[in-house]
N, C-alpha and C positions, 0 to 999 in steps of 0.2 A: 781406741775410743770410737764408739758408734756414732755414725753421722746422724744429725738431727733431721727429722722428716721435713721435706719441703712443704711450706704452707701455700695452699692454692690461693691465687690472687684473682679476685672477681674481675671479669672483663665484659665488655658489651659488644654486641653484634648489631649493626644497623643494616637492614636489608637494602640491597642495591637494585636498581632497575636497569636492565639492558635496554636502553631507550630505542636503539635502532631495531632490535628484534620486536619490541612492542609495537612500533610503528608498522612494521611489516605484517605482524599477526593481525592487528586491527584492520589494516587495509585489506587483507585477504579474507577477513571474517565476513565481509559482505559478499556472499557467494553469488548473488544474482546481480549481474551488471546493471540492471535497471534500478537497483537501490540508489544509485547516484541521482536519479530523477526525484525520488522521494525526498532525499536529503536537500536537494536544491530548492524544491518547492517549500519544504518545511522552513528552511532558512529565510525564504522570501516572505512567508507569512509571519515569522517571528520578527522580521524587520518592518512589518506593517505595510507591505507592498499592496498596491491595488492593481498593478499591471505586471504580468510576468511573461517573458518570452523565451522559448526554448527552440533552438534550431540545431540540426544535425546535417553535416555535409562532409564531403571529401575534397581536399585541395592538394595541389602539387606544391610541396614545400621543399626547396633545395633538391629537386629532382626526385623526391619520394612522395608517393600517395599517402596522405596523412588524414586520419579521421579526426574531425574537429567537432567539438560540442560547445555551443555558445549559449550562455544563460544570462539574462538581464532582468532586473527588476527595478521599480521606482520606490523602493523602501527607504529606510533611514540611512543607509550607507554605513560605512565603518570609519572610525577614527583609528589612531595608532593602537590603542589598547584592544579594541575589537578585532583589528587585523591580526595582532599578535595571537590572540586566542583562537582565531579562525584556523591558524596553522598549528597551534599547540595540540597536544594529545592529552585528553582528560581535563581540559581547562575550558570552562564555558562562562560567558557573561550572564547567562540566563539560568544558572543552576537553581537559584532561589525564587525564580519567577514561576508561579503556578499556572500562568496563562501561556507559557512558552512550550513549544514542542521539544526543542533541543535542550538537553540538560546534562549530557554526559561528556560532551566535547570529543565524541568519537566519529560522528556522522560524516564530517567533511574529509575524513581520512580516506574515504573511498575514492576521493579525487586523486589520491597519490598513485593510483594504478594508471599512470600516464607518463608520457615523455616530457611534458611541460605543462605548467599551470600559470596563467596570467590573471591577476585580479585587479580590476580597475574600479575604484570606489570613491564616491564623493560624499562629503558630510560637512555642513557648515562652511561652505566656500573653500574647503581644503580637499585636494585630490591626491590620492595615493595609488600608485601603480606598482604592484608587487609581482615579481617574476620568480618562479621556482623551476629551475632546469633539472631534468632527469631525476625526478623524485624517487621512482621505484628502483631505478638502476643504482642510485647512490645508497639507498637503504639496503639493498642486497649486497652492497660492498661494505656494509657496516659503517656508513657515514651518515650523520645527521645532515640532511640537506639545508643549505643556507638560502634564505629568501632575500632577494635584492629589492628594496623599496625606493621608489623615486617620488618624492613629494612635490607638489606644485600648487599654485593657487588656481582654483577653478574659474573658468570664464563665466559660469552661471552659479546660482545658489541652489540649483536643483540637486537633490540627493538621489542616491541609488547605487547599485552595484552591477558590474558586468564581469562575468567569469568565462574565460576561454580555456578549454582543456584539449590538449594535443595528444593524439595517439592513445586515447583511453582504451583500456581492456586489450592492450597489445594490438591495437588496430583491428580487433574483431568487431564486426559491425552488424551481424545478422539480427541482433535484438532490437535494432533501432529503426525499424520501418514505422511508417506513420500510424497505421491502425493498431499495431502492437503497443506503441507508446501511448496512444490515446486510451486504450483499454487499461493499461497499467495505471495511468494517471487517475482514471475514474474509479478504479477499485482500491488502489493501495497508496494513495497520497492524500495530503490534506486538501488538495483541490477537489478530490472526489469524496469529501467528507459526508457522512450520513446525518450531520447535525441539523440540516434543514427540516428533517422529519419531526423534530422536537420543537420547532418554532424559533430556532436560533438563526437569525437572518442577517447578522452584522457583516458577514463576508460575502453575501449574495452578489454584490456588485464587482467583486474581484474577477478580472479577466485573464485568461491565459492564451497566448498565441503560440501555436505549435507547428513545426515543419519537420517531418521525419525525412530520412534519407531518400525515400522514394517519392517525395512530393516536391513540387517546384514553388508552391506558394504556401502562405500561412493559413491555418484554420483557427478561428477564435472559438474557444471552448467556454461553456457556461459552468459556473461553480456548482458543485454538489454531485452526489452519487445519483445514477439514473435508475429510478424505479419505474416499472410500467404502471399505467393507469388501472384503477380497480374496475372490475367487471360489473355487469348488471346483477340484479337479484338472480339467485340460482334457478328458480322456476322459469323466469323469462329467458335466461340463457339456454336452458334445455329446450324450451318451446321453439327458440330460434335456430339452434344448431344441432339439436338431437344428440347423437352419440359423440359429436365433436365438442360438446359443451365442456367436458373436463379440461380439454387442452386450452381453452380460452378463459378459464376461471382465474381470477386474481382478487385476493382480499388481503388487506394490510392491517396488522395489529401493532399498535404503538403503546409501549408501556414505560412508565417512569416511576421509580420507587427507590427504596433503600434496602440494603442487605438485612438479613434476619438477625444474625448474631453480631453484626457490626453495623448497627443502625445509623451511625454517623456517615457511612459510605453510601453515596447515591449511585444509581445505575440508570442508563437509558437503553431501551431495547426496541427493535423494530423487527417484526416477523412478517415478511411478505410471502403469502402462500400462492404459488403460481403454477399454472398448467404449462405444458411443453410449448404450445404455440405462443403463449404470452412471452416466454423467455426468448424464443426465436425472434419475435418482432422487436424486442427491445435490445437485443444483444447480437450483433452481427458476427461476433467471434466464436459462437457456438458451432461446432461441426455437426452436420446432419446431411442426410441423403438429399441429393439434388441441389446442394448449396456449395459454391466455391468459397469457402471460408478463407480469410486472409492468413498469412504466415503468423504462427504463434497462436493459432486457434486451439480450442480445447473442447472436451465433452462436458455435458451438464454435470456429471458426477465428479469431475475434476475441479470444479470451481464453486458450485452452489452448495448449500447446506447452512451450517451455523458457524459464524465467525465471532471470536472475541476481539474487542477493539480497545484501543487507548487513543485519546485525542480524536475520537470519532473516525479512526482509521483502522481497518482490519489488520490484525497481527497474526492470529493463529486460528485455524479451523479446528473445531472439535465436534464432529457429528455424533460421537458416542453419547453425548448428553441429550440428543433430540431424536434418537432413532429407537423404535421399538421393534421394527421388522424391516429386513432387507434394505432397499435403497430408498426408504421413505423420506430421507433427508433431501432428496432431489426435488421435492416439492418446495423446499424452503429457500428463500433469499433473505437470510436472517443475520442480524448483527446485535451484539450486546456490548455496550461501552461502559467501562468502569475505570476511573482515573487511579484507582488503588492498585491496578496491575503494575508489576515491576518487570521491566523488559531487560533482555540481554543486551549486550553492547551494540549488536547489529540490528536491534529492534525486530528480530525475526522470531522471537519466542517469548512466552510469558513465564518461563521457568523460574525466574527470580522472585516471583510472587510468593509470599508466605503461604504455607499449606492451608492454614486455617481460613485465609481469605478466599483461596480457590475453592475450598469445600463449601464455604458460604455461598459463593457465586454459583457453583454447581447446583446447590439446593434450590436457589431462586430460579435458575434456568429450567430445571426439571419441573418446578411448580408452574411456571409460565407456559411451558410446552403442554403440560397436562390440561391446563385451562383452555388453551387454544384447540387441542385435539378433541375436547369435549364440547366445543362450541357448535352452534347450529350450522355455521358455515362449513366447518370441517366435516361434520357428519353429512351435510348435503353433498360435498365433494366426493366423499366415500360412496354415496348413493349413485352419483353421476358416473363414477368410474366403474362401479359394479354393473350398472345398466349398459354402459358402453361395451364392457367386456363380454356381457351376455349376448348383446347384439352381434358383436364381431365374431364370437364363437359360432353363433348360428349361421352367419354368413359364410364362415370358413367351411362349416360342415356341408352347406349347400353346394359350394364350389367344388369341394372334394367329391361329393356324390355325382355332380355333373361331369367331372373329370373322369371318374371311374366308369360311368355309363358310356361316355364317349369312347373310352378305350375298348370296352366290351363290344360296342357296335362296330 
């Protein structure tokens, strides 16, 4: 007798998450060690802090030289739920808050690249001290680290949070010199926001005290990205400086509008057109002849150009949208902010943005750039540079002639 065929029984598969591996991957995803600074400052702003303090030092702990990062703010502090989500992966109390920077619950995982984390936070008279020992070591051993929390009543009603990170970045410290930190804060964190250029002044009174590894005292920084002052009228500039006029030229174009195919989406753009000398005078981190630039310095073409932003912070440079010839982009100190940009987990790229939104943004940017390059100011700068180049060429020819004549004689 033939066997009856087996009837297939439907079954379900529920995807599982390798939690320890995900923690490790997210922690490693922040390739730049200075990303920790951006995340710390973003958290302080989301907590409505008015005063932020960051210090970096080396201490001898149990006979070992240990790199310490201390971060303090006078924000709202954290209760038990917020503290839980602070250490969670992919869990955020601010996911539905359009005014918050943190939304993915990934940022603070960069702190896990450390030998120890201590969080001391106060809220509503309650103090919580949380200690996480050997986070990165335990994750590499496939263990989910456990945080020990000690609650107590606060002696004051003052709220705020202090975080101490031990042995961050495997105790590698070269990125944390004072001028390098200050530059990163002014370019790539919320404290260096470009929003002041559009009349948003609610955060102007926020103060940040900073002390890098190579500094003994704190420096108080003022909120906002640093743009140079605009120059005089082009003709006056030329009369005063002659062939040096192009190097001292500075004109700012501020644009606010809506995307073309998605008119419900707003953008804010600022294009600062700057000569070489203007950049040098406002940015000590630029390498140039005769200047001993600090550690971490860069050339103009490595930093300047056109940046796409979210939360008024630069995310990704895209000079291809604003360049018609050579290194023309080096004239620009330009930013385009759009809250519709979708970022990767480490906030390092706009690649998660839908293609139709990016195409819409590109069309707007190219239109703005065309408008600027056809303006009288841009054409005047072209004229100044051509005159300067002609003068310099003539002077070089004279010097070459004198050199050759001297050789013959």
